[in-house]
Phi, psi and omega in degrees: 000141180285143172262118182258139175297142182300330180296325177293319179294320178298320179298317179295318178298320178296321179294326182283348183295318182302309178296328180292320176295321177300317178301316180297314180295316180292328176301320177293322175298318178298321177299315178298315182295318180293326175296317179295320179297315179299318179295320179297316180294317178300317180296320178297321178294319178299314181295323178298319177295323180292335183299325182297329183263350189276154173281179186295320179294318179293325179297320178298317179296317180296319178299318178297319177297317180296323177299316179296316180297322178295317177299317179297315181298320179294318178297313183290326177297315179294322177298320178295318179298315180294319178296321177296320176297324177296315178296317179299315180292328176293320178294318177296325177299314179297316178299317180297320177302311182291319179295321179296326177289310184293321182269358179054051176243154179271108181244028184302317181293318179295319180296316179298315180297316180297320179295318178296316178299316180303312182289322178297318177296321178295316178298315178299318179297316180293323178297317178293323178297318178296318177299319181295320178297317177295323179295328179295333176289333178298320178294321178294318178299319179298318179294318180293321179297323180301326181259013174077018178257125178249000000 
């Protein structure tokens, strides 16, 4: 087994801190997103139950609300998938950093590619999250319109 100077190991550990912090931050975003997805699904179930008791005009309104909720759920699901991919690529990045050090191989291109993939997935996830937040306002506007408030 190779004996590595502690200074080299410290350098690798310092380099690995950024992706680990990214994992932590994206984890909090995932928590927020899964809560929003759960709330959206719960609301859709409530509205589905209300459809049985509603009149025809109310059913149309409920259908419109359900359409919005379905769009929101799809957006947030895709945002969660992209954020999870970002965390996965960050974890693989940390492993690659350590393996390249331990095996003494040059993995600069792989490390760069993994970091870029990680950030691109995060950007995509955040863009979808913003769309979902805006879509949630569509449901509110529909509800306000129903009661004559613009």
